[in-house]
RODREN-607887 format. One record per residue (C-alpha): residue number from 0; x, y, z; residue in three letters. Coordinates in pm, whole numbers, padded with zeros to 5 digits. Layout:
<sites>
SITE rodo      X      Y      Z balum
SITE  NUM      X      Y      Z   ALA
...
</sites>
This chain:
<sites>
SITE rodo      X      Y      Z balum
SITE    0  01224  01479 -01096   MET
SITE    1  00868  01588 -01148   LYS
SITE    2  00646  01413 -00913   LEU
SITE    3  00273  01386 -00891   GLY
SITE    4  00049  01253 -00635   LEU
SITE    5 -00288  01093 -00657   ILE
SITE    6 -00467  01157 -00302   GLY
SITE    7 -00390  01375 -00028   TYR
SITE    8 -00469  01248  00266   GLY
SITE    9 -00274  01067  00538   ALA
SITE   10 -00027  00964  00346   ILE
SITE   11 -00001  01241  00016   GLY
SITE   12  00045  01551  00300   ARG
SITE   13  00344  01369  00462   HIS
SITE   14  00524  01308  00145   VAL
SITE   15  00433  01691  00019   GLU
SITE   16  00564  01814  00328   ALA
SITE   17  00863  01660  00353   ALA
SITE   18  01026  01844  00077   GLY
SITE   19  01263  01601 -00069   LEU
SITE   20  01599  01705 -00204   GLU
SITE   21  01561  01678 -00626   ASN
SITE   22  01227  01650 -00625   ILE
SITE   23  00950  01898 -00745   GLU
SITE   24  00600  01802 -00660   LEU
SITE   25  00404  01976 -00963   VAL
SITE   26  00040  01854 -00917   SER
SITE   27 -00205  01665 -00703   VAL
SITE   28 -00470  01498 -00801   LEU
SITE   29 -00773  01490 -00556   VAL
SITE   30 -01132  01353 -00585   ARG
SITE   31 -01320  01677 -00463   ARG
SITE   32 -01278  02061 -00602   PRO
SITE   33 -01069  02229 -00360   ARG
SITE   34 -00858  02528 -00428   GLN
SITE   35 -00527  02497 -00251   GLU
SITE   36 -00216  02522 -00445   GLY
SITE   37 -00096  02220 -00670   LEU
SITE   38 -00427  02084 -00582   LEU
SITE   39 -00667  01953 -00879   THR
SITE   40 -01027  01743 -00859   HIS
SITE   41 -00977  01745 -01285   GLU
SITE   42 -00790  01459 -01434   PRO
SITE   43 -00699  01590 -01735   ASP
SITE   44 -00561  01921 -01568   ARG
SITE   45 -00355  01697 -01374   PHE
SITE   46 -00231  01434 -01683   PHE
SITE   47 -00169  01789 -01865   ALA
SITE   48  00157  01789 -01679   HIS
SITE   49  00460  01603 -01736   LYS
SITE   50  00582  01330 -01463   PHE
SITE   51  00839  01158 -01419   ASP
SITE   52  00678  00957 -01127   ALA
SITE   53  00312  00932 -01014   VAL
SITE   54  00271  00812 -00641   ALA
SITE   55 -00102  00673 -00567   GLU
SITE   56 -00227  00730 -00205   CYS
SITE   57 -00559  00744 -00264   ALA
SITE   58 -00734  00360 -00267   GLY
SITE   59 -00782  00094 -00484   HIS
SITE   60 -01030  00256 -00746   GLU
SITE   61 -00797  00548 -00796   ALA
SITE   62 -00513  00272 -00872   VAL
SITE   63 -00802  00107 -01120   SER
SITE   64 -00874  00449 -01268   MET
SITE   65 -00555  00627 -01339   TYR
SITE   66 -00311  00353 -01346   GLY
SITE   67 -00278  00239 -01717   GLN
SITE   68 -00281  00630 -01801   ARG
SITE   69 -00012  00723 -01559   VAL
SITE   70  00229  00442 -01707   LEU
SITE   71  00117  00525 -02067   GLU
SITE   72  00192  00863 -02018   ASN
SITE   73  00570  00791 -01961   GLY
SITE   74  00596  00814 -01568   ALA
SITE   75  00679  00539 -01329   ASP
SITE   76  00375  00465 -01094   PHE
SITE   77  00379  00401 -00686   LEU
SITE   78  00119  00225 -00577   VAL
SITE   79  00029  00217 -00235   THR
SITE   80 -00296  00021 -00235   SER
SITE   81 -00215 -00304 -00351   VAL
SITE   82 -00469 -00480 -00273   GLY
SITE   83 -00596 -00321 -00596   ALA
SITE   84 -00408 -00614 -00737   PHE
SITE   85 -00622 -00874 -00652   THR
SITE   86 -00806 -00775 -00930   ASP
SITE   87 -00559 -01023 -01193   THR
SITE   88 -00704 -00827 -01535   ALA
SITE   89 -00598 -00501 -01319   LEU
SITE   90 -00274 -00619 -01244   PHE
SITE   91 -00184 -00735 -01600   ASP
SITE   92 -00319 -00441 -01792   ARG
SITE   93 -00096 -00234 -01593   LEU
SITE   94  00220 -00460 -01612   LEU
SITE   95  00161 -00472 -02020   ALA
SITE   96  00124 -00040 -01987   ALA
SITE   97  00462 -00009 -01786   ALA
SITE   98  00662 -00253 -02012   LYS
SITE   99  00516 -00076 -02339   ALA
SITE  100  00601  00293 -02209   SER
SITE  101  00955  00115 -02068   GLY
SITE  102  00866  00276 -01757   ARG
SITE  103  00780  00093 -01396   ARG
SITE  104  00496  00003 -01138   LEU
SITE  105  00668  00016 -00835   ILE
SITE  106  00495 -00161 -00515   LEU
SITE  107  00647  00022 -00191   PRO
SITE  108  00761 -00178  00124   SER
SITE  109  00493  00113  00265   ALA
SITE  110  00364 -00034  00619   GLY
SITE  111  00519 -00346  00628   ILE
SITE  112  00889 -00422  00653   GLY
SITE  113  01081 -00733  00544   ALA
SITE  114  00995 -00751  00189   LEU
SITE  115  01325 -00732  00125   ASP
SITE  116  01386 -01075  00299   ILE
SITE  117  01076 -01247  00166   LEU
SITE  118  01141 -01189 -00162   SER
SITE  119  01491 -01317 -00187   SER
SITE  120  01373 -01610 -00012   ALA
SITE  121  01098 -01659 -00274   ALA
SITE  122  01414 -01674 -00514   VAL
SITE  123  01499 -02007 -00388   GLY
SITE  124  01132 -02146 -00330   GLY
SITE  125  00903 -02076 -00023   LEU
SITE  126  00699 -02312  00132   GLU
SITE  127  00445 -02070  00339   SER
SITE  128  00378 -01726  00390   VAL
SITE  129  00127 -01594  00680   THR
SITE  130  00063 -01230  00741   VAL
SITE  131 -00145 -01137  01083   THR
SITE  132 -00272 -00777  01098   VAL
SITE  133 -00429 -00664  01428   ARG
SITE  134 -00549 -00345  01467   LYS
SITE  135 -00848 -00203  01737   ASP
SITE  136 -01174 -00260  01632   PRO
SITE  137 -01245  00122  01558   SER
SITE  138 -00994  00034  01253   ALA
SITE  139 -01239 -00172  01141   TRP
SITE  140 -01537  00006  01119   LYS
SITE  141 -01711  00096  00786   GLY
SITE  142 -01546 -00250  00684   THR
SITE  143 -01764 -00597  00640   ILE
SITE  144 -01640 -00664  00997   ALA
SITE  145 -01960 -00466  01139   GLU
SITE  146 -02152 -00767  00990   THR
SITE  147 -01965 -01024  01177   LEU
SITE  148 -01967 -00894  01554   VAL
SITE  149 -02059 -00582  01724   ASP
SITE  150 -01696 -00400  01720   LEU
SITE  151 -01844 -00162  02016   ASP
SITE  152 -01915 -00470  02190   GLY
SITE  153 -01586 -00665  02212   LEU
SITE  154 -01381 -00764  02508   THR
SITE  155 -01175 -01021  02309   ALA
SITE  156 -00961 -01080  02030   PRO
SITE  157 -01162 -01173  01741   TYR
SITE  158 -01068 -01341  01419   THR
SITE  159 -01247 -01104  01115   VAL
SITE  160 -01101 -01309  00853   PHE
SITE  161 -00844 -01565  00836   ASP
SITE  162 -00797 -01707  00469   GLY
SITE  163 -00591 -01595  00096   PRO
SITE  164 -00483 -01281  00049   VAL
SITE  165 -00692 -01236 -00271   ARG
SITE  166 -00998 -01276 -00059   GLU
SITE  167 -00915 -01089  00294   GLY
SITE  168 -00761 -00774  00104   ALA
SITE  169 -01020 -00767 -00131   ARG
SITE  170 -01288 -00741  00176   LEU
SITE  171 -01095 -00470  00371   TYR
SITE  172 -00912 -00226  00097   PRO
SITE  173 -00847  00086  00326   GLN
SITE  174 -00682 -00229  00632   ASN
SITE  175 -00415 -00532  00481   VAL
SITE  176 -00272 -00371  00127   ASN
SITE  177  00056 -00468  00337   ILE
SITE  178 -00056 -00840  00246   SER
SITE  179 -00134 -00786 -00089   ALA
SITE  180  00227 -00638 -00087   ALA
SITE  181  00327 -00924  00138   ALA
SITE  182  00184 -01176 -00159   ALA
SITE  183  00312 -01054 -00477   ILE
SITE  184  00691 -01006 -00307   ALA
SITE  185  00604 -01417 -00194   GLY
SITE  186  00404 -01703 -00281   LEU
SITE  187  00120 -01512 -00471   GLY
SITE  188 -00231 -01392 -00376   LEU
SITE  189 -00402 -01730 -00372   ASP
SITE  190 -00107 -01942 -00135   LYS
SITE  191 -00014 -01643  00127   THR
SITE  192 -00284 -01642  00421   ARG
SITE  193 -00363 -01376  00590   VAL
SITE  194 -00527 -01328  00963   VAL
SITE  195 -00703 -00976  01051   ILE
SITE  196 -00802 -00961  01407   VAL
SITE  197 -00951 -00649  01594   ALA
SITE  198 -00841 -00634  01925   ASP
SITE  199 -01004 -00402  02206   PRO
SITE  200 -00692 -00440  02393   ALA
SITE  201 -00442 -00267  02115   LEU
SITE  202 -00393  00099  02057   THR
SITE  203 -00140  00053  01804   THR
SITE  204 -00130 -00189  01468   HIS
SITE  205  00061 -00458  01515   ILE
SITE  206  00181 -00679  01214   VAL
SITE  207  00329 -01045  01167   GLU
SITE  208  00504 -01166  00929   LEU
SITE  209  00591 -01538  00888   GLU
SITE  210  00783 -01718  00599   ALA
SITE  211  00923 -02054  00554   LYS
SITE  212  01120 -02229  00274   GLY
SITE  213  01450 -02359  00129   THR
SITE  214  01634 -02055  00291   PHE
SITE  215  01465 -02165  00648   GLY
SITE  216  01224 -01972  00860   ARG
SITE  217  01206 -01635  00939   PHE
SITE  218  00970 -01419  01163   THR
SITE  219  00907 -01001  01186   PHE
SITE  220  00673 -00826  01408   MET
SITE  221  00595 -00447  01398   GLU
SITE  222  00394 -00237  01691   ASP
SITE  223  00310  00099  01513   VAL
SITE  224  00138  00421  01616   ALA
SITE  225 -00155  00538  01436   VAL
SITE  226 -00199  00788  01231   SER
SITE  227 -00401  01061  01366   GLU
SITE  228 -00578  01167  00997   GLU
SITE  229 -00680  00778  00911   ASN
SITE  230 -00695  00523  01200   ARG
SITE  231 -00719  00278  00963   LYS
SITE  232 -00320  00316  00854   THR
SITE  233 -00028  00355  01050   GLY
SITE  234  00232  00676  01092   LYS
SITE  235  00521  00462  00934   LEU
SITE  236  00325  00375  00575   VAL
SITE  237  00354  00757  00532   ALA
SITE  238  00679  00782  00655   MET
SITE  239  00805  00442  00428   ALA
SITE  240  00612  00625  00096   MET
SITE  241  00821  00940  00192   VAL
SITE  242  01155  00689  00161   LYS
SITE  243  01017  00523 -00162   SER
SITE  244  01008  00894 -00361   VAL
SITE  245  01306  01010 -00183   ARG
SITE  246  01502  00709 -00371   GLN
SITE  247  01368  00782 -00699   LEU
SITE  248  01625  01044 -00708   ALA
SITE  249  01881  00955 -00434   SER
SITE  250  02241  00883 -00554   THR
SITE  251  02232  00617 -00266   LEU
SITE  252  01958  00377 -00240   VAL
SITE  253  01906  00150  00050   VAL
SITE  254  01704 -00196  00075   ALA
SITE  255  01676 -00163 -00272   ALA
</sites>
């Protein structure tokens, strides 16, 4: 299987380093000019290759700029920056492109677990879904949270957002893509609640998911180590992306 990567940061580097069986990394598209192996900053050079799948690890803008082209060129498109789909027109456009080309738009579990249970519960009907994301104040620097509170001066947890995922994922594009994935798996972007908290006591990222429906009720919590390359994301995100890419060419697929 021939794989392309868009982005070469905290996630992309780990996918390359994994050396996955039956998968050949053909090219990596990056934002700035770099002379390193498979890396190119020229989209036309990147898309001159034939891919079976392309994994996006670069942010919302990359999904908007290249998603349709990936699908129309005949490759599956794996999206980590699921929050980009708070833009309904973009989501619909990529779904239409996938359908027309006979390819798939794949939303990996990435940084959040329990999406298998949540999407299963959605079959029978969901009543409520809440995602709570807690990170230390440094993870929220460079976001709108800096206009709401003195992040460096926090001495207690502070809720920087509480509302629908569509708005929360739009306001915090690098931090809560996991909430968008949960929303699309379950009740949707407008009916799923996300609570975003800056907590000075934390050294890890804590994500909690609670859902209620005809199936009953479940809660899920993860407490993950922070990526050394990017404090806005957890180490688990890169690990999960490696798993999702590996399964594209695996004879055994677990938790599909």
